[in-house]
N, C-alpha and C positions, 0 to 999 in steps of 0.2 A: 851420329847422334840423332839426326832427323829421322832416319829409319827406325831407331830405337823408339822415339816418340811414337811413331805410327804403329809399331808392334805392340807396345804397352797399351795404346788406345784400343786396338783391336781386342786385346786380351780382357779389358774390363767387361764388356757385355757378354763375351763368351763365358767367363768365370761366373758372372751374375746368373746367367741361365743355368749353368751347372748347379750353383748353390740353390736356386729356386726349385730345381728338380730333385733335391735330396742327395745329390752326389757326395757331398761332404759331411752330411749330417742333417739335422732339422733345418728348414729354411729359416731366414733370418726373422720373419714375423713370429714364428713358433718360439724360437729362442727368446725374442724380446718379450713376449707375453709371459714367460716364466718369471721375469723379474720386473714387476710394475714399478714405475717411479713417477714422480711429479714433473719430470721433464720430458717424458715420452710424448711423441707427437702422434696424431691420428694416422692410421695406415695409409690413407690416400696420399699423404704428403710425400711418401717415398716414390711415388709415380714420377717425381722430378728427375729421378735417375735416368729415365728414358730420354728426356730432353738433354740432360747433361752428356750422356753417352753419344747421342747424335751430334751434338755441337762439337764435342771433343773429337769425334772422328773427322768432321769437316775441317776443324783446325789442323789436325795432324796430317791430313792429305794435302792441305793447302800449303802448310809450311815446308813440306818435302818436295814441292814441285816448283818448276819455273825459277823465276829470278829470286824468289824467297829463299831458296837454298843458300843464298849468299848474303842474306840481310843480317847485319850485326846484331840488331836488337833481338830477332828471333833466335840467333845463334846462342845469345846470353840466356834466353829464356829455356831453351830446349832441354838442358840437363835437369833443370828443376821441374819441368813439366813430365819429362820421362819418369823421374823419381816419383812425383806425385801420382801419376797414373799407375805405376807398378805397385806402390804401396796401397792405393785403393783397391787394386786387384787382389793383392795378398790378404787384405783385411777380410774379404768376404768368406773364404773358406775357414779362416781362423775363427770368425764369429760363430759359424755353423758348428765348429768343432769345440766351441765354448772355451777357447784359449783367451780368456778375457784380459789377462795382464798384457800379453802380446798384442791383442787388438787395440788396447789403449795406446800403447807405445806407437803402433803403426798408423792409427788414425790421426794422432796428433802430429806425427811426422809428415803424413800426407797433407794435412791442413797447412803445416808451416811451408811446404814446398809450393803449393798452389797459391797461397797468399803471397809468397815471394813473387811468383809469376805475375799475378794480378797487379802487384805494386810496381814491378819493373814496367809493365805495359801501361799502367796508369801515368806513369812519368814519361816514358820514352816513345810510346806508340805514335806513329804518324798516320793521321786519318787518311790521307791521300793514298797511302800504300795498301790499305785494307786491313791493317793490323787491328784496328778498332773493332771491326766487325768479325774478322776471322780468328783473331787470337785473343784479344782482350775480353770480348763478351763470353766466350765459353770457359776460359780459365777463371774468370771472375765469378761466374755462376757456380762452378764446381768449388771454388774456394769458399764462397758465401754459405753453400750448403754444409760443407765439412766443418765450418766455424761453429755451427750449432750442433751437428751430428756428434762431434767430438765430445762435448758436454753431456749429450744424451747417453753416449757411451760410457762416460765416467760415472754417471749416476747409476747406470746398471751394474757397473763393477762394484760400486759401493754396496748395492743391494745383494748381489750374487755372493760376495765374500763376507757379507755382515760386518763391514767395516764401521758403519754407523746404524743407529736404530732404524729398521725397516717400517716399524710400527709408528714411528714419528719422524717422517721424512722432511717436514716443512723447514725446520731450522737450517739443516744443512743444504737443502734444495734451494733456499733463498741465497745461501752463499754462492752455489753454483751459478744461479741465474745472475748474481751481481758480477761474478767473474766473467761469465759469457757476455754480458752486456758491456762491461767495460772493455773487453777485448774487440767486440764488434765495433764499438764507437771509435776506439783507438786506430783500429786498422782502416775504417772507413775515412777517418781524418786524415791518415797518412796518404790515402789514395784519392783525396780531394773530392770525396763524394762519389763513389763508385756504384753506379745504379744497378748493374747486374748482381754485384755482390750483395748490395743491400736488398734486392728483390728475392734473392734466394734465402736470405736470412729472415725476411718478413714472411715468406711462404712457410718456413719451418716454425716460426713463432705463431702464425695464425693456426697452425695445425696443433701446436701445443695447447693453445686456447681451447680448440675444438674438443681435443681429447680430454683435457683436465676439467672442463666445464661439466663434463658428464661422468667424471670418474668417481669411484667409491672410495679412493683413498682419502684418509684425513688430510685436509690442507689442500685438497685439489682445486677448490674454488679460489683460493688465494693465489695459488700457482698459476691458474688461468689468467687472472688479472694482472699478475706481475708480467706474464709473457706479453700481454697487450701494452702494458706500460713501456717495456723495452722497445716494442715494435713502433710505438708512436714516437719515442725519443729518436730512434734510428731513422724513421722516415723524415722527420723534421730536419735532423742534422744533414741528411742526404740532400734535401731540397735546398737548404742554406748554402752548403758546400758547393753545389752545382751552380747555383745563382752567383756566388761569389767568384767561382772559377771562370764563368762566362763574362763577368764584369771586368775581370783581370785581363782576359784575352781581348776584349773590346778596346781596353785602354792601351794594350800594346800595338794595336792597329792604328 
């Protein structure tokens, strides 16, 4: 299973490169621009994938070598990480081929797998073993980004298949923002204030604000400020949870 994690991790940047060179069809940015929504983020935000891939590769190599091969916590995380990485890989060509229903299923499944990893490590990771730096951080960052990306994908599916009015996106977009916000806050609460998870989500929300504040779609300005509101609440929650967790740890000592 540890080797499978490593292979799935290597596959992600390789398939991303192939997708961006048009191997499977139009690149992700081109496809995304065909279906503008009030949840889409500014293009620069997707550069976070470079950091995610790099940290995931470091995690995969680390967990497959040395004494870590026998670590019980990493052993429990490995199947979920392998599945999350494989699903992330599969999503990229599917999106280029505009298989949007499959994309939606895959990205939410990938998010669930990686949130599971982040939650397990938030509860069980031992700082002295290096798990916080080498496993918890990369998997939490990946999970945080997908927690927003899944809803961006959902909005594009709605527009692509005309499931709801594309000319009046604000009402249903606000519902998606609310669902995304509730999910982010619930997951963050369960993980006792996961800083990398929250930072990835904040990066995405800031990019949504940047994109929507200059967008021509009706309701874009409202969407921009809703993204800011969710970001503020998430940031405050993370600070409060982290302070509370530290206070509990001090009292135990």
